[in-house]
LOTORVO-493164 format. One record per residue (C-alpha): residue number from 1; x negated, y negated, z; residue in one letter. Coordinates in nm, 4 decimals, decimal comma. Layout:
N
+------+----------+----------+----------+-------+
| doti |       c1 |       c2 |       c3 | kolnu |
+------+----------+----------+----------+-------+
|  NUM |        X |        Y |        Z |     A |
...
+------+----------+----------+----------+-------+
This chain:
173
+------+----------+----------+----------+-------+
| doti |       c1 |       c2 |       c3 | kolnu |
+------+----------+----------+----------+-------+
|    1 | -21,9769 |  -7,8151 |  17,7060 |     M |
|    2 | -21,7579 |  -8,0160 |  17,4636 |     L |
|    3 | -22,0671 |  -8,1348 |  17,2698 |     K |
|    4 | -22,1921 |  -7,7764 |  17,2448 |     R |
|    5 | -21,8479 |  -7,6598 |  17,1224 |     L |
|    6 | -21,8439 |  -7,9434 |  16,8694 |     S |
|    7 | -22,1900 |  -7,8582 |  16,7428 |     A |
|    8 | -22,0893 |  -7,4955 |  16,7096 |     T |
|    9 | -21,7770 |  -7,5784 |  16,5114 |     V |
|   10 | -21,9722 |  -7,8019 |  16,2737 |     V |
|   11 | -22,2442 |  -7,5354 |  16,2371 |     A |
|   12 | -21,9856 |  -7,2671 |  16,1586 |     L |
|   13 | -21,8185 |  -7,4921 |  15,9077 |     C |
|   14 | -22,1450 |  -7,5727 |  15,7324 |     I |
|   15 | -22,2579 |  -7,2083 |  15,7400 |     A |
|   16 | -21,9345 |  -7,0906 |  15,5880 |     S |
|   17 | -21,9182 |  -7,3650 |  15,3246 |     S |
|   18 | -22,1230 |  -7,1540 |  15,0843 |     G |
|   19 | -21,8649 |  -6,8777 |  15,0865 |     A |
|   20 | -21,5821 |  -7,1302 |  15,0855 |     A |
|   21 | -21,7330 |  -7,3198 |  14,7949 |     G |
|   22 | -21,7386 |  -7,0028 |  14,5889 |     A |
|   23 | -21,3603 |  -6,9690 |  14,6061 |     A |
|   24 | -21,1477 |  -7,1768 |  14,3779 |     T |
|   25 | -20,8625 |  -7,3759 |  14,5220 |     T |
|   26 | -20,5202 |  -7,3330 |  14,3793 |     S |
|   27 | -20,3139 |  -7,6331 |  14,2920 |     C |
|   28 | -20,0183 |  -7,7523 |  14,4996 |     F |
|   29 | -19,6725 |  -7,8388 |  14,3764 |     T |
|   30 | -19,5245 |  -8,1610 |  14,5219 |     P |
|   31 | -19,3300 |  -7,9577 |  14,7809 |     E |
|   32 | -19,6392 |  -7,7506 |  14,8756 |     E |
|   33 | -19,8421 |  -8,0686 |  14,9027 |     M |
|   34 | -19,6492 |  -8,1730 |  15,2207 |     K |
|   35 | -19,7572 |  -7,8842 |  15,4405 |     P |
|   36 | -20,1101 |  -7,9054 |  15,2979 |     A |
|   37 | -20,1359 |  -8,2708 |  15,3958 |     Q |
|   38 | -19,9995 |  -8,1979 |  15,7447 |     L |
|   39 | -20,2614 |  -7,9278 |  15,7875 |     R |
|   40 | -20,5367 |  -8,1673 |  15,6766 |     I |
|   41 | -20,4111 |  -8,4320 |  15,9210 |     L |
|   42 | -20,4078 |  -8,1788 |  16,2022 |     Q |
|   43 | -20,7645 |  -8,0779 |  16,1186 |     Q |
|   44 | -20,8735 |  -8,4436 |  16,1291 |     E |
|   45 | -20,7172 |  -8,4681 |  16,4739 |     F |
|   46 | -20,8964 |  -8,1521 |  16,5790 |     N |
|   47 | -21,2328 |  -8,2843 |  16,4590 |     V |
|   48 | -21,1662 |  -8,6173 |  16,6296 |     A |
|   49 | -21,0816 |  -8,4371 |  16,9583 |     A |
|   50 | -21,4163 |  -8,2620 |  16,9453 |     L |
|   51 | -21,6275 |  -8,5607 |  16,8364 |     N |
|   52 | -21,4676 |  -8,8977 |  16,9146 |     C |
|   53 | -21,4674 |  -9,0810 |  17,2439 |     R |
|   54 | -21,2768 |  -9,3817 |  17,3687 |     T |
|   55 | -21,4675 |  -9,6812 |  17,4962 |     V |
|   56 | -21,2569 |  -9,7160 |  17,8133 |     D |
|   57 | -21,2996 |  -9,4028 |  18,0280 |     Q |
|   58 | -20,9593 |  -9,4683 |  18,1920 |     T |
|   59 | -20,7865 |  -9,4330 |  17,8548 |     D |
|   60 | -20,6532 |  -9,0954 |  17,7507 |     P |
|   61 | -20,9054 |  -8,9077 |  17,5463 |     N |
|   62 | -20,8692 |  -8,7452 |  17,2114 |     F |
|   63 | -20,8646 |  -8,3948 |  17,3555 |     S |
|   64 | -20,5645 |  -8,4581 |  17,5803 |     S |
|   65 | -20,3800 |  -8,6435 |  17,3063 |     R |
|   66 | -20,4544 |  -8,3696 |  17,0539 |     Y |
|   67 | -20,3152 |  -8,1193 |  17,3016 |     N |
|   68 | -20,0022 |  -8,3367 |  17,3274 |     D |
|   69 | -19,9773 |  -8,3287 |  16,9439 |     F |
|   70 | -20,0060 |  -7,9491 |  16,9322 |     V |
|   71 | -19,7516 |  -7,9134 |  17,2141 |     G |
|   72 | -19,4998 |  -8,1394 |  17,0451 |     K |
|   73 | -19,5424 |  -8,0000 |  16,6931 |     F |
|   74 | -19,6342 |  -7,6375 |  16,7665 |     G |
|   75 | -19,3221 |  -7,4969 |  16,5964 |     G |
|   76 | -19,3703 |  -7,7164 |  16,2928 |     K |
|   77 | -19,7397 |  -7,6227 |  16,2738 |     L |
|   78 | -19,6462 |  -7,2523 |  16,2790 |     Q |
|   79 | -19,3973 |  -7,3091 |  15,9938 |     E |
|   80 | -19,6664 |  -7,5067 |  15,8166 |     N |
|   81 | -19,9226 |  -7,2275 |  15,8414 |     A |
|   82 | -19,6658 |  -6,9732 |  15,7112 |     A |
|   83 | -19,5804 |  -7,1975 |  15,4130 |     A |
|   84 | -19,9475 |  -7,2390 |  15,3255 |     L |
|   85 | -20,0134 |  -6,8647 |  15,3583 |     R |
|   86 | -19,7226 |  -6,8060 |  15,1197 |     Q |
|   87 | -19,8620 |  -7,0689 |  14,8821 |     H |
|   88 | -20,2022 |  -6,9001 |  14,8676 |     F |
|   89 | -20,0520 |  -6,5520 |  14,8356 |     A |
|   90 | -19,8342 |  -6,6678 |  14,5425 |     R |
|   91 | -20,0709 |  -6,9063 |  14,3704 |     A |
|   92 | -20,3993 |  -6,7266 |  14,4175 |     G |
|   93 | -20,7174 |  -6,9290 |  14,3905 |     G |
|   94 | -20,8481 |  -6,8525 |  14,7350 |     G |
|   95 | -20,6782 |  -6,7946 |  15,0659 |     N |
|   96 | -20,5561 |  -7,0007 |  15,3561 |     F |
|   97 | -20,8500 |  -6,9233 |  15,5857 |     D |
|   98 | -21,1068 |  -7,0152 |  15,3205 |     V |
|   99 | -20,9169 |  -7,3321 |  15,2360 |     W |
|  100 | -20,8987 |  -7,4282 |  15,6044 |     M |
|  101 | -21,2728 |  -7,3733 |  15,6427 |     T |
|  102 | -21,3306 |  -7,6131 |  15,3535 |     R |
|  103 | -21,0981 |  -7,8707 |  15,5038 |     V |
|  104 | -21,2644 |  -7,8400 |  15,8443 |     A |
|  105 | -21,6094 |  -7,8741 |  15,6909 |     N |
|  106 | -21,5006 |  -8,1826 |  15,5046 |     D |
|  107 | -21,3624 |  -8,3443 |  15,8236 |     A |
|  108 | -21,6745 |  -8,2500 |  16,0100 |     G |
|  109 | -21,8878 |  -8,4267 |  15,7547 |     Q |
|  110 | -21,6609 |  -8,7343 |  15,7428 |     R |
|  111 | -21,6665 |  -8,7853 |  16,1205 |     V |
|  112 | -22,0409 |  -8,8197 |  16,0979 |     M |
|  113 | -22,0506 |  -9,0317 |  15,7820 |     A |
|  114 | -21,7437 |  -9,2587 |  15,8107 |     D |
|  115 | -21,7675 |  -9,5170 |  16,0920 |     P |
|  116 | -21,3879 |  -9,5636 |  16,0740 |     N |
|  117 | -21,2987 |  -9,1958 |  16,1050 |     F |
|  118 | -21,2375 |  -9,2012 |  16,4821 |     C |
|  119 | -21,0328 |  -9,5213 |  16,4805 |     Q |
|  120 | -20,8257 |  -9,4020 |  16,1875 |     Q |
|  121 | -20,7666 |  -9,0662 |  16,3598 |     A |
|  122 | -20,6665 |  -9,2445 |  16,6866 |     W |
|  123 | -20,4207 |  -9,4688 |  16,4984 |     D |
|  124 | -20,2697 |  -9,1753 |  16,3108 |     N |
|  125 | -20,2444 |  -8,9745 |  16,6300 |     L |
|  126 | -20,0574 |  -9,2693 |  16,7912 |     D |
|  127 | -19,8115 |  -9,2655 |  16,5026 |     K |
|  128 | -19,7746 |  -8,8883 |  16,5142 |     A |
|  129 | -19,6981 |  -8,8800 |  16,8840 |     L |
|  130 | -19,4067 |  -9,1210 |  16,8291 |     T |
|  131 | -19,2773 |  -8,9198 |  16,5306 |     T |
|  132 | -18,9999 |  -8,6600 |  16,5463 |     E |
|  133 | -19,1011 |  -8,3060 |  16,4453 |     P |
|  134 | -18,8812 |  -8,3120 |  16,1362 |     Q |
|  135 | -19,0608 |  -8,6262 |  16,0151 |     D |
|  136 | -19,4251 |  -8,5204 |  16,0730 |     I |
|  137 | -19,4869 |  -8,4071 |  15,7170 |     E |
|  138 | -19,3677 |  -8,7443 |  15,5858 |     A |
|  139 | -19,6130 |  -8,9102 |  15,8257 |     L |
|  140 | -19,8914 |  -8,6843 |  15,7025 |     A |
|  141 | -19,8128 |  -8,7795 |  15,3414 |     V |
|  142 | -19,8176 |  -9,1509 |  15,4223 |     S |
|  143 | -20,1303 |  -9,1268 |  15,6406 |     A |
|  144 | -20,3137 |  -8,9003 |  15,4004 |     G |
|  145 | -20,5993 |  -9,0092 |  15,1886 |     T |
|  146 | -20,7049 |  -8,8464 |  14,8678 |     S |
|  147 | -20,8733 |  -8,5168 |  14,9482 |     H |
|  148 | -21,0951 |  -8,2935 |  14,7350 |     P |
|  149 | -20,8912 |  -7,9879 |  14,8403 |     Y |
|  150 | -20,5507 |  -8,1187 |  14,7343 |     L |
|  151 | -20,5216 |  -8,0549 |  14,3628 |     A |
|  152 | -20,1789 |  -8,1286 |  14,2167 |     T |
|  153 | -20,0428 |  -7,8761 |  13,9685 |     C |
|  154 | -19,9956 |  -8,0143 |  13,6188 |     E |
|  155 | -19,6549 |  -7,9440 |  13,4861 |     Q |
|  156 | -19,6853 |  -7,6914 |  13,2045 |     A |
|  157 | -19,5851 |  -7,8514 |  12,8783 |     K |
|  158 | -19,3617 |  -7,6362 |  12,6635 |     P |
|  159 | -19,5382 |  -7,5169 |  12,3502 |     K |
|  160 | -19,3751 |  -7,6308 |  12,0255 |     A |
|  161 | -19,2434 |  -7,3379 |  11,8395 |     T |
|  162 | -19,1937 |  -7,3389 |  11,4696 |     K |
|  163 | -18,8712 |  -7,2178 |  11,3289 |     T |
|  164 | -18,8870 |  -6,9601 |  11,0532 |     K |
|  165 | -18,7558 |  -7,2129 |  10,8049 |     A |
|  166 | -19,0209 |  -7,4724 |  10,9019 |     A |
|  167 | -19,2960 |  -7,2109 |  10,8807 |     A |
|  168 | -19,1713 |  -7,0969 |  10,5365 |     K |
|  169 | -19,1456 |  -7,4554 |  10,4148 |     K |
|  170 | -19,5013 |  -7,5282 |  10,5290 |     K |
|  171 | -19,6332 |  -7,2108 |  10,3535 |     K |
|  172 | -19,4677 |  -7,3039 |  10,0244 |     S |
|  173 | -19,5934 |  -7,6609 |  10,0364 |     A |
+------+----------+----------+----------+-------+
């Protein structure tokens, strides 16, 4: 059942990647980057829960540990989703659901291609479960890797304006 669910999630992500790829992703300010990185970390845990197994069958599995994560950080994850929805509403360049589909698709591809994905997710989940809710975004930032869907906004440089006197002087020269 879990394998079928996992295959379905990956298939849906791949099928929707065409529509998701058509949307542009808005950039994130440094403050907006924190909830985005937490959401990416949560999605990595979700993909690991569906795809990764422990060697020792007596060990807790990813699914139960992911459920512990969601239980512990549920309030923070709700705040996180609201912040990201506000970001996409304000910044444009796609929407939260499209962005999440892209993030899920990326994690689904990495779990198959990266032999260290499961171990890294397990280690990060260990750290997360010992973290206080107010510190989970900081953990996500420190645990995060560069991600194609985390564009940082460039600070707009002020345009140089000419004074009337400088413009007149340049014309007469």
